[in-house]
C-alpha positions as CSV (number, residue, x, y, z in Angstrom):
1,M,-14.8,-32.0,-12.8
2,S,-15.2,-33.1,-9.2
3,S,-17.9,-35.5,-8.2
4,Q,-19.7,-36.2,-5.0
5,Y,-21.6,-39.2,-3.7
6,I,-25.1,-38.5,-2.3
7,V,-27.3,-40.9,-0.4
8,D,-30.8,-41.1,-1.9
9,K,-34.1,-42.1,-0.3
10,D,-33.4,-45.8,-0.8
11,F,-30.0,-45.4,1.0
12,R,-28.1,-45.9,-2.2
13,F,-25.1,-43.9,-3.2
14,K,-25.6,-41.8,-6.2
15,K,-22.8,-40.0,-8.0
16,E,-23.5,-36.3,-8.7
17,K,-21.1,-34.2,-10.7
18,A,-20.5,-30.6,-9.7
19,S,-21.5,-27.9,-12.2
20,V,-18.9,-25.7,-14.0
21,W,-19.8,-22.7,-11.9
22,T,-19.3,-24.7,-8.7
23,V,-15.8,-25.7,-9.9
24,I,-15.0,-22.1,-10.9
25,C,-16.2,-20.7,-7.6
26,R,-14.1,-23.3,-5.7
27,I,-11.0,-22.4,-7.7
28,L,-11.6,-18.6,-7.1
29,M,-12.1,-19.2,-3.4
30,F,-8.8,-21.1,-3.3
31,F,-6.9,-18.3,-5.0
32,V,-8.5,-15.6,-2.8
33,A,-7.7,-17.6,0.3
34,S,-4.1,-18.2,-0.9
35,L,-3.5,-14.5,-1.6
36,S,-5.0,-13.5,1.7
37,L,-2.8,-15.9,3.6
38,A,0.2,-14.6,1.7
39,V,-0.6,-11.0,2.7
40,V,-1.0,-12.1,6.3
41,Y,2.4,-13.9,6.2
42,Y,4.0,-10.8,4.6
43,V,2.6,-8.4,7.2
44,I,3.8,-10.6,10.1
45,F,7.2,-11.1,8.5
46,S,7.6,-7.3,7.8
47,L,6.7,-6.5,11.4
48,V,9.1,-9.0,12.9
49,F,12.1,-8.4,10.5
50,S,13.3,-5.1,9.4
51,T,16.3,-4.3,7.1
52,D,18.9,-1.6,7.6
53,E,17.5,0.2,4.6
54,E,14.0,0.4,6.1
55,K,15.5,1.7,9.4
56,K,17.3,4.4,7.5
57,L,14.0,5.3,5.7
58,R,12.1,5.5,9.0
59,Q,14.8,7.8,10.4
60,E,14.7,10.0,7.3
61,N,10.9,10.3,7.6
62,R,11.2,11.3,11.3
63,M,13.8,14.0,10.3
64,Y,11.6,15.3,7.5
65,A,8.6,15.4,9.9
66,R,10.7,17.6,12.3
67,E,11.9,19.9,9.5
68,Y,8.5,20.3,7.7
69,P,7.2,23.2,9.8
70,E,10.4,25.2,9.2
71,L,10.2,24.5,5.5
72,E,6.5,25.7,5.5
73,E,7.6,28.9,7.1
74,A,10.3,29.5,4.6
75,E,7.9,28.8,1.7
76,A,5.4,31.2,3.2
77,A,8.1,33.9,3.5
78,A,9.2,33.3,-0.1
79,N,5.6,33.5,-1.3
80,R,5.1,36.8,0.6
81,L,8.2,38.2,-1.1
82,M,7.0,37.2,-4.5
83,I,3.5,38.5,-4.0
84,S,4.5,41.9,-2.5
85,G,7.0,42.4,-5.3
86,Y,10.6,43.3,-5.0
87,D,12.9,46.0,-6.0
88,M,15.6,45.1,-8.5
89,E,17.8,47.7,-6.8
90,T,18.4,45.4,-3.8
91,P,22.1,44.4,-3.7
92,A,21.3,40.6,-3.5
93,L,19.1,40.8,-6.5
94,K,21.6,42.8,-8.5
95,Q,24.1,40.0,-8.1
96,I,21.6,37.4,-9.5
97,S,20.7,39.4,-12.6
């Protein structure tokens, strides 16, 4: 337990021990502050330094963002085909079955 010295009315130092809850709160505050500082350091570090793998992932994300509208159109066309039904007599479908 930590202790503090307090000056009383007679200007004498009195030793006062901290309660268990005070010690637990201080320990928790220390861990929260340490974790917060670690997160801040990580964010700063990740903004400044970037690996080749991260650059490739960003490039892939941009590519998928450009292709996404085309894929949505293709999916919609496939759904329309499935909903409207199809004739098994179509040459392309005969090859599949």
